[in-house]
MDTraj code that builds the backbone (N, CA, C; nanometers):
import mdtraj as md
import numpy as np

residues = "UNK UNK UNK UNK UNK UNK UNK UNK UNK UNK UNK UNK UNK UNK UNK UNK UNK UNK UNK UNK UNK UNK UNK UNK UNK UNK UNK UNK UNK UNK UNK UNK UNK UNK UNK UNK UNK UNK UNK UNK UNK UNK UNK UNK UNK UNK UNK UNK UNK UNK UNK UNK UNK UNK UNK UNK UNK UNK UNK UNK UNK UNK UNK UNK UNK UNK UNK UNK UNK UNK UNK UNK UNK UNK UNK UNK UNK UNK UNK UNK UNK UNK UNK UNK UNK UNK UNK UNK UNK UNK UNK UNK UNK UNK UNK UNK UNK UNK UNK UNK UNK UNK UNK UNK UNK UNK UNK UNK UNK UNK UNK UNK UNK UNK UNK UNK UNK UNK UNK UNK UNK UNK UNK UNK UNK UNK UNK UNK UNK UNK UNK UNK UNK".split()
xyz = np.array([
    [-3.3643, 5.7681, 1.3937],
    [-3.2368, 5.6997, 1.5248],
    [-3.2299, 5.6062, 1.4912],
    [-3.3440, 5.4785, 1.5170],
    [-3.3555, 5.3879, 1.4676],
    [-3.3363, 5.3026, 1.3513],
    [-3.3711, 5.3842, 1.2742],
    [-3.3318, 5.3428, 1.1423],
    [-3.1972, 5.3669, 1.0992],
    [-3.0843, 5.4437, 1.1572],
    [-2.9679, 5.4790, 1.1343],
    [-2.9159, 5.3527, 1.2114],
    [-2.9382, 5.3571, 1.3286],
    [-2.8879, 5.2316, 1.4121],
    [-2.8687, 5.0813, 1.3288],
    [-3.0031, 5.0584, 1.2638],
    [-3.0366, 4.9308, 1.2207],
    [-2.9700, 4.9490, 1.0749],
    [-2.9588, 5.0544, 1.0143],
    [-2.8689, 5.0335, 0.8942],
    [-2.7153, 4.9986, 0.9208],
    [-2.6710, 5.0493, 1.0414],
    [-2.5256, 5.0630, 1.0703],
    [-2.5055, 4.8874, 1.1097],
    [-2.6056, 4.8329, 1.1767],
    [-2.6239, 4.6974, 1.2137],
    [-2.6038, 4.6078, 1.0994],
    [-2.6999, 4.6414, 0.9960],
    [-2.6820, 4.5466, 0.8768],
    [-2.5719, 4.5371, 0.7843],
    [-2.5372, 4.7041, 0.7642],
    [-2.3897, 4.6785, 0.7146],
    [-2.2710, 4.6129, 0.7688],
    [-2.2653, 4.6178, 0.9159],
    [-2.1778, 4.5698, 0.9533],
    [-2.1611, 4.4404, 0.9298],
    [-2.2912, 4.3663, 0.9785],
    [-2.3019, 4.2144, 0.9568],
    [-2.2895, 4.1926, 0.8245],
    [-2.3139, 4.2559, 0.7090],
    [-2.3029, 4.2347, 0.5431],
    [-2.1608, 4.2235, 0.5383],
    [-2.0728, 4.3230, 0.5704],
    [-1.9579, 4.3609, 0.5249],
    [-1.8425, 4.2703, 0.6786],
    [-1.8866, 4.2225, 0.7564],
    [-1.7716, 4.1705, 0.8256],
    [-1.7603, 4.0104, 0.7968],
    [-1.6401, 3.9593, 0.8114],
    [-1.5835, 3.8524, 0.7720],
    [-1.6777, 3.7382, 0.8149],
    [-1.6998, 3.6153, 0.6886],
    [-1.7793, 3.5260, 0.7137],
    [-1.7372, 3.4259, 0.8629],
    [-1.8057, 3.3553, 0.9174],
    [-1.7763, 3.2584, 1.0179],
    [-1.7973, 3.1433, 0.9575],
    [-1.7872, 3.1055, 0.8501],
    [-1.8149, 2.9817, 0.7855],
    [-1.6652, 2.9162, 0.7878],
    [-1.6389, 2.7830, 0.7427],
    [-1.5173, 2.7385, 0.7370],
    [-1.4446, 2.7897, 0.6299],
    [-1.3261, 2.8240, 0.6099],
    [-1.2536, 2.8890, 0.5048],
    [-1.2434, 2.7781, 0.3907],
    [-1.2447, 2.8339, 0.2727],
    [-1.2650, 2.7366, 0.1307],
    [-1.1448, 2.6205, 0.1519],
    [-1.1748, 2.4952, 0.1037],
    [-1.0801, 2.3923, 0.0942],
    [-1.0309, 2.4189, -0.0328],
    [-0.9020, 2.3609, -0.0174],
    [-0.8179, 2.3425, -0.1612],
    [-0.8631, 2.2170, -0.2328],
    [-0.8689, 2.2525, -0.3886],
    [-0.8960, 2.1269, -0.4619],
    [-0.8599, 2.0219, -0.4179],
    [-0.9456, 1.8827, -0.4565],
    [-0.8644, 1.7492, -0.4225],
    [-0.7832, 1.7119, -0.5196],
    [-0.6468, 1.6382, -0.4658],
    [-0.5534, 1.6116, -0.5154],
    [-0.6028, 1.5259, -0.6755],
    [-0.5159, 1.5567, -0.7788],
    [-0.5759, 1.4747, -0.8781],
    [-0.5515, 1.3168, -0.8749],
    [-0.6124, 1.2229, -0.9305],
    [-0.6213, 1.1219, -0.9021],
    [-0.6183, 1.0331, -1.0367],
    [-0.5166, 0.9111, -1.0108],
    [-0.4712, 0.8563, -1.1088],
    [-0.4675, 0.7000, -1.0905],
    [-0.5641, 0.6388, -1.1918],
    [-0.6157, 0.5267, -1.1011],
    [-0.4839, 0.4258, -1.1314],
    [-0.4655, 0.3450, -1.0387],
    [-0.3630, 0.2430, -1.0554],
    [-0.3956, 0.1401, -1.1162],
    [-0.2983, 0.1001, -1.2302],
    [-0.3714, -0.0506, -1.3093],
    [-0.3490, -0.1319, -1.2631],
    [-0.2151, -0.1728, -1.2152],
    [-0.1342, -0.3139, -1.1427],
    [-0.0373, -0.2457, -1.0456],
    [0.0176, -0.3331, -1.0015],
    [0.1414, -0.3206, -0.8520],
    [0.2094, -0.4588, -0.9002],
    [0.3403, -0.4481, -0.9369],
    [0.4306, -0.5369, -0.9344],
    [0.4916, -0.5810, -0.7718],
    [0.5203, -0.6624, -0.7351],
    [0.5555, -0.7115, -0.6056],
    [0.6813, -0.7712, -0.6087],
    [0.7732, -0.7554, -0.5878],
    [0.9056, -0.8269, -0.5827],
    [0.9349, -0.9117, -0.4721],
    [0.9454, -1.0238, -0.4547],
    [0.9648, -1.1023, -0.3262],
    [1.1304, -1.1559, -0.3581],
    [1.1937, -1.1151, -0.2147],
    [1.3187, -1.1918, -0.2197],
    [1.3308, -1.2828, -0.0949],
    [1.3353, -1.3904, -0.1316],
    [1.3546, -1.4875, -0.0032],
    [1.4888, -1.5342, 0.0355],
    [1.5420, -1.4933, 0.1699],
    [1.6448, -1.5063, 0.2392],
    [1.6553, -1.6074, 0.3057],
    [1.7562, -1.7136, 0.2749],
    [1.7465, -1.7836, 0.4222],
    [1.9100, -1.8577, 0.4299],
    [1.9365, -1.9667, 0.4587],
    [2.1104, -1.9903, 0.4725],
    [2.1197, -2.0520, 0.3620],
    [2.0627, -2.0627, 0.2726],
    [2.1074, -2.1186, 0.1423],
    [2.1327, -2.0135, 0.0272],
    [2.1088, -1.9115, 0.0311],
    [2.1117, -1.8159, -0.0294],
    [2.0002, -1.7253, -0.0721],
    [1.9978, -1.6304, -0.1808],
    [1.8726, -1.5429, -0.1797],
    [1.8091, -1.6014, -0.3126],
    [1.6967, -1.6117, -0.3148],
    [1.5909, -1.6371, -0.4472],
    [1.4646, -1.4921, -0.4531],
    [1.4456, -1.4739, -0.6053],
    [1.3849, -1.3756, -0.6276],
    [1.2664, -1.4322, -0.6919],
    [1.1266, -1.3698, -0.6493],
    [1.0103, -1.4363, -0.7181],
    [0.9215, -1.2794, -0.7412],
    [0.8549, -1.2872, -0.8214],
    [0.7505, -1.1484, -0.8491],
    [0.6056, -1.2058, -0.9201],
    [0.5319, -1.1144, -0.8745],
    [0.3761, -1.1104, -0.9291],
    [0.3395, -0.9997, -0.9156],
    [0.2372, -0.9819, -1.0516],
    [0.1764, -0.8495, -1.0879],
    [0.0057, -0.8747, -1.0720],
    [0.0135, -0.7766, -0.9919],
    [-0.1718, -0.7764, -0.9393],
    [-0.2674, -0.6802, -0.9478],
    [-0.3701, -0.7081, -0.9825],
    [-0.4611, -0.5562, -1.0015],
    [-0.5347, -0.5654, -0.8740],
    [-0.6102, -0.4552, -0.8740],
    [-0.6946, -0.4453, -0.7508],
    [-0.7816, -0.5334, -0.7286],
    [-0.7980, -0.5982, -0.5991],
    [-0.8866, -0.7030, -0.5439],
    [-0.8535, -0.8447, -0.6497],
    [-0.7280, -0.8429, -0.6591],
    [-0.6901, -0.9740, -0.7354],
    [-0.5806, -1.0480, -0.6413],
    [-0.5639, -1.1697, -0.6495],
    [-0.4857, -1.2542, -0.6073],
    [-0.4201, -1.3356, -0.6855],
    [-0.2849, -1.4032, -0.6770],
    [-0.1836, -1.4639, -0.7355],
    [-0.1192, -1.5279, -0.6523],
    [-0.0359, -1.6313, -0.7091],
    [0.0723, -1.7191, -0.6630],
    [0.1723, -1.7394, -0.7234],
    [0.2894, -1.7911, -0.6581],
    [0.3856, -1.8338, -0.7739],
    [0.4944, -1.9077, -0.6598],
    [0.5413, -2.0484, -0.7109],
    [0.6202, -2.1296, -0.6438],
    [0.7454, -2.1658, -0.7303],
    [0.8210, -2.2129, -0.6602],
    [0.9687, -2.2234, -0.7161],
    [1.0392, -2.3424, -0.6569],
    [1.0588, -2.4675, -0.7178],
    [1.1338, -2.5819, -0.6554],
    [1.2770, -2.5839, -0.7445],
    [1.3631, -2.6374, -0.6344],
    [1.4618, -2.6930, -0.6772],
    [1.5109, -2.8094, -0.5934],
    [1.6505, -2.8674, -0.6237],
    [1.6467, -2.9724, -0.5595],
    [1.7021, -2.9405, -0.3880],
    [1.7181, -2.8018, -0.3017],
    [1.7607, -2.7921, -0.2514],
    [1.6840, -2.6749, -0.1794],
    [1.5757, -2.6284, -0.2498],
    [1.4567, -2.5512, -0.1957],
    [1.3522, -2.5599, -0.2686],
    [1.2361, -2.5192, -0.1951],
    [1.0574, -2.5090, -0.2124],
    [1.0302, -2.4064, -0.1532],
    [0.9928, -2.2834, -0.2311],
    [0.9678, -2.1756, -0.2229],
    [0.8003, -2.1512, -0.2743],
    [0.7182, -2.0674, -0.2022],
    [0.5817, -2.0501, -0.2843],
    [0.5330, -1.9191, -0.1882],
    [0.5090, -1.8183, -0.2853],
    [0.4336, -1.7016, -0.2162],
    [0.2805, -1.6883, -0.2642],
    [0.1991, -1.6405, -0.1899],
    [0.0654, -1.6328, -0.2217],
    [0.0105, -1.4943, -0.1765],
    [-0.0531, -1.4271, -0.2811],
    [-0.0694, -1.2666, -0.2490],
    [-0.2012, -1.2183, -0.2917],
    [-0.2678, -1.1270, -0.2195],
    [-0.4132, -1.0659, -0.2634],
    [-0.3585, -0.9319, -0.2532],
    [-0.3894, -0.8394, -0.3457],
    [-0.3953, -0.6755, -0.3557],
    [-0.5255, -0.6313, -0.3382],
    [-0.5186, -0.5066, -0.2759],
    [-0.6099, -0.4124, -0.2431],
    [-0.5969, -0.2736, -0.2339],
    [-0.6121, -0.1659, -0.3735],
    [-0.5611, -0.0463, -0.3705],
    [-0.6438, 0.0393, -0.2558],
    [-0.5607, 0.1079, -0.2117],
    [-0.6191, 0.2095, -0.1007],
    [-0.5849, 0.3375, -0.1391],
    [-0.6805, 0.3924, -0.2251],
    [-0.6414, 0.5463, -0.2920],
    [-0.5530, 0.5351, -0.4245],
    [-0.4752, 0.6151, -0.4147],
    [-0.3583, 0.6376, -0.5542],
    [-0.2223, 0.6001, -0.5202],
    [-0.2013, 0.6035, -0.4024],
    [-0.0591, 0.5784, -0.3482],
    [-0.0405, 0.4340, -0.2480],
    [-0.1290, 0.3770, -0.2130],
    [-0.1128, 0.2798, -0.1271],
    [-0.1842, 0.1501, -0.1675],
    [-0.1282, 0.0497, -0.1469],
    [-0.1956, -0.0927, -0.1469],
    [-0.1705, -0.1701, -0.0272],
    [-0.2726, -0.2338, -0.0122],
    [-0.2970, -0.3461, 0.0912],
    [-0.2625, -0.5046, 0.0409],
    [-0.1343, -0.5590, 0.0914],
    [-0.1315, -0.6866, 0.0426],
    [-0.1355, -0.7933, 0.1406],
    [-0.1904, -0.8940, 0.1004],
    [-0.2204, -1.0055, 0.2286],
    [-0.1210, -1.1218, 0.1641],
    [-0.0291, -1.1464, 0.2360],
    [0.0762, -1.2306, 0.1994],
    [0.0935, -1.3698, 0.2695],
    [0.0947, -1.4977, 0.2189],
    [0.0848, -1.6053, 0.2463],
    [0.2161, -1.6754, 0.2097],
    [0.3312, -1.7019, 0.2599],
    [0.4448, -1.7222, 0.2136],
    [0.4970, -1.8671, 0.3216],
    [0.5925, -1.9359, 0.2036],
    [0.6536, -2.0661, 0.2831],
    [0.7705, -2.0736, 0.2010],
    [0.8567, -2.1362, 0.2649],
    [0.9784, -2.1781, 0.2225],
    [1.0633, -2.2936, 0.2951],
    [1.1013, -2.3861, 0.2074],
    [1.1674, -2.5045, 0.3002],
    [1.2919, -2.5441, 0.2269],
    [1.4114, -2.5529, 0.2994],
    [1.5011, -2.5939, 0.2491],
    [1.5984, -2.6835, 0.3613],
    [1.6424, -2.8264, 0.3678],
    [1.6961, -2.9071, 0.4356],
    [1.5411, -2.9503, 0.5308],
    [1.5846, -2.9440, 0.6441],
    [1.4951, -2.9714, 0.7488],
    [1.4464, -2.8582, 0.7923],
    [1.4733, -2.7192, 0.7356],
    [1.4057, -2.6143, 0.8115],
    [1.2915, -2.5791, 0.7038],
    [1.1670, -2.5158, 0.7552],
    [1.0463, -2.5047, 0.6967],
    [1.0215, -2.3582, 0.7644],
    [0.9479, -2.2550, 0.6975],
    [0.8927, -2.1501, 0.7377],
    [0.8005, -2.1037, 0.7012],
    [0.6764, -2.0801, 0.7653],
    [0.5518, -2.0769, 0.7075],
    [0.5246, -1.9259, 0.7751],
    [0.4326, -1.8333, 0.7020],
    [0.4356, -1.6917, 0.7657],
    [0.3041, -1.6528, 0.7032],
    [0.2210, -1.5768, 0.7463],
    [0.1067, -1.4839, 0.6932],
    [0.1158, -1.3543, 0.7245],
    [0.0851, -1.2591, 0.6665],
    [0.1192, -1.1203, 0.6975],
    [0.0301, -1.0082, 0.6158],
    [-0.0250, -0.9091, 0.6663],
    [-0.0929, -0.7951, 0.5923],
    [0.0003, -0.6918, 0.5888],
    [0.0261, -0.6009, 0.4941],
    [0.1074, -0.4906, 0.4938],
    [-0.0029, -0.3828, 0.4067],
    [0.0717, -0.2700, 0.4473],
    [-0.0160, -0.1471, 0.3606],
    [0.1331, -0.0950, 0.3150],
    [0.1572, -0.0667, 0.1855],
    [0.2717, -0.0349, 0.1094],
    [0.2365, 0.0680, 0.0363],
    [0.3707, 0.1485, 0.0034],
    [0.3355, 0.2694, -0.0764],
    [0.4425, 0.2634, -0.2095],
    [0.4393, 0.2896, -0.3023],
    [0.5063, 0.3171, -0.4366],
    [0.6687, 0.2852, -0.3963],
    [0.7557, 0.1838, -0.4298],
    [0.8720, 0.1961, -0.4046],
    [0.9437, 0.1226, -0.2867],
    [0.8258, 0.1067, -0.1946],
    [0.8785, 0.0776, -0.0499],
    [0.9345, -0.0640, -0.0141],
    [1.0154, -0.1097, 0.0644],
    [1.0166, -0.2435, 0.0603],
    [1.0120, -0.2458, 0.2182],
    [0.9375, -0.3737, 0.2998],
    [0.9281, -0.4077, 0.3702],
    [0.9957, -0.5481, 0.4168],
    [1.0469, -0.5933, 0.5450],
    [1.0633, -0.7368, 0.5621],
    [1.0011, -0.8131, 0.6487],
    [0.9644, -0.9303, 0.6162],
    [0.9112, -1.0407, 0.7104],
    [0.9933, -1.0976, 0.7503],
    [0.9720, -1.1336, 0.9114],
    [1.0873, -1.2191, 0.9350],
    [1.0537, -1.3510, 0.9828],
    [1.0802, -1.4412, 0.9363],
    [1.0036, -1.6007, 0.9622],
    [1.1127, -1.6618, 1.0665],
    [1.1836, -1.5884, 1.1168],
    [1.3080, -1.6595, 1.1977],
    [1.4288, -1.7340, 1.1000],
    [1.4417, -1.8681, 1.0557],
    [1.5254, -1.9337, 0.9870],
    [1.5170, -1.8532, 0.8193],
    [1.4228, -1.7767, 0.7975],
    [1.4383, -1.7340, 0.6509],
    [1.3448, -1.5592, 0.6431],
    [1.3745, -1.4757, 0.5821],
    [1.3283, -1.3643, 0.5749],
    [1.2550, -1.3490, 0.4315],
    [1.1461, -1.2597, 0.4303],
    [1.0908, -1.2391, 0.2940],
    [1.0958, -1.0635, 0.2884],
    [1.1676, -1.0122, 0.1724],
    [1.1252, -0.8663, 0.1529],
    [1.0419, -0.8442, 0.0528],
    [0.9495, -0.7801, 0.0678],
    [0.8247, -0.7618, -0.0602],
    [0.8770, -0.5886, -0.0860],
    [0.8696, -0.5621, -0.2212],
    [0.9013, -0.4117, -0.2785],
    [0.7689, -0.4025, -0.3502],
    [0.7363, -0.3014, -0.3893],
    [0.6193, -0.2602, -0.4617],
    [0.6949, -0.1812, -0.5705],
    [0.6251, -0.2317, -0.7088],
    [0.6613, -0.1277, -0.8378],
    [0.5208, -0.1132, -0.8695],
    [0.5317, 0.0509, -0.8947],
    [0.3966, 0.1252, -0.9796],
    [0.4512, 0.1189, -1.1255],
    [0.3488, 0.1319, -1.1908],
    [0.3604, 0.1426, -1.3199],
    [0.4105, 0.3052, -1.3305],
    [0.4870, 0.3511, -1.4498],
    [0.5154, 0.5058, -1.4318],
    [0.3772, 0.5644, -1.4844],
    [0.3632, 0.6937, -1.4197],
    [0.2412, 0.7353, -1.4455],
    [0.2878, 0.8689, -1.5517],
])
top = md.Topology()
chain = top.add_chain()
for i, resn in enumerate(residues, 1):
    res = top.add_residue(resn, chain, resSeq=i)
    for name in ("N", "CA", "C"):
        top.add_atom(name, md.element.get_by_symbol(name[0]), res)
traj = md.Trajectory(xyz[None], top)
């Protein structure tokens, strides 16, 4: 009787569903980002100006544009966060006439996303463009 009871108990334990975590789906395929293009639109009372930078992971760059009426400068550093996001640190300045705007910001952005930084007299639209995969 004890052998029969032990056999029934062992069979039940071996055939019962496991209590472990269910199997996890395989990770999403990863494609390394080689670089990201940042498009900057500076909007102030004198018009709209476009600047751009192409940055790699953990890299920085700057661009400056001067005319008789405007002086614009954008400095940016990018840090890739996975395959679909980039953290960008932006230090920008624009001056026209007696108005000058300076702003430092940190954004986490995704492919094709646009975010606007409001500096009062001027605004900076930042758009990310990934290379086609």
